[in-house]
C-alpha positions in Angstrom: 22.3 48.3 -74.3 21.8 51.8 -76.0 25.0 54.1 -76.7 23.7 56.4 -74.1 23.5 53.4 -71.5 26.8 52.2 -72.4 28.3 55.5 -72.1 27.0 55.5 -68.7 27.8 52.2 -67.7 28.6 52.2 -64.1 29.8 48.4 -63.7 32.3 48.3 -61.0 31.6 51.5 -59.1 30.2 52.3 -56.1 27.7 55.0 -55.7 26.5 56.5 -52.1 23.2 58.0 -51.9 21.9 59.9 -48.8 18.0 60.2 -48.4 17.5 56.9 -50.5 14.4 55.4 -49.1 12.0 58.4 -50.6 11.5 60.9 -53.2 14.5 62.0 -55.4 17.0 59.9 -53.3 15.1 56.7 -54.2 14.8 57.6 -57.7 18.6 58.5 -57.8 19.4 54.9 -56.1 17.1 53.1 -58.4 18.6 54.9 -61.8 22.4 54.4 -60.4 21.6 50.6 -59.7 20.1 50.2 -63.0 23.2 51.7 -64.6 25.0 49.1 -62.9 26.4 50.7 -59.8 26.7 49.1 -56.4 24.4 51.3 -54.3 24.9 52.2 -50.7 21.9 53.6 -49.7 21.7 55.6 -46.7 18.8 57.1 -44.5 17.7 57.2 -41.1 15.2 54.4 -40.9 16.7 51.1 -40.5 13.7 49.1 -41.9 13.2 51.5 -44.7 16.8 51.4 -46.0 17.0 47.7 -45.4 13.8 47.5 -47.8 15.2 49.8 -50.3 18.4 48.1 -50.5 16.8 44.7 -51.2 14.6 46.2 -53.8 17.4 47.7 -55.7 18.5 45.6 -58.8 22.2 44.2 -58.8 24.3 44.6 -55.7 23.1 47.4 -53.1 23.9 47.9 -49.3 21.7 49.7 -46.8 23.2 51.8 -44.0 20.7 53.3 -41.1 22.4 56.5 -40.3 21.6 60.3 -39.7 24.4 62.2 -42.0 23.3 65.3 -40.1 25.2 64.1 -36.9 29.0 63.5 -36.7 27.9 60.1 -35.4 26.0 59.3 -38.3 28.6 60.5 -40.8 31.4 58.4 -39.0 29.3 55.4 -39.3 28.8 55.9 -42.9 32.4 56.4 -43.3 33.2 53.4 -41.8 30.8 51.2 -43.3 31.9 52.2 -46.8 35.6 51.6 -45.7 34.6 47.9 -45.4 34.1 47.8 -49.1 
């Protein structure tokens, strides 16, 4: 483990990433998972979010929700609260 990686060790931490199935969101989710974080991947497409969570290294969860809506935000908060 390099000193930079050791300084950025996220083991034991959770990271919530919205838009996690494509583009920058996917890249961020991959990097955080690679640094040891438990990633909670959020996106609107249930199949894509499940596939993303399954593809990430380590522990990851997928939540299908649209955070642009109050219902979607409530679903994310409820799921995150479940640990």
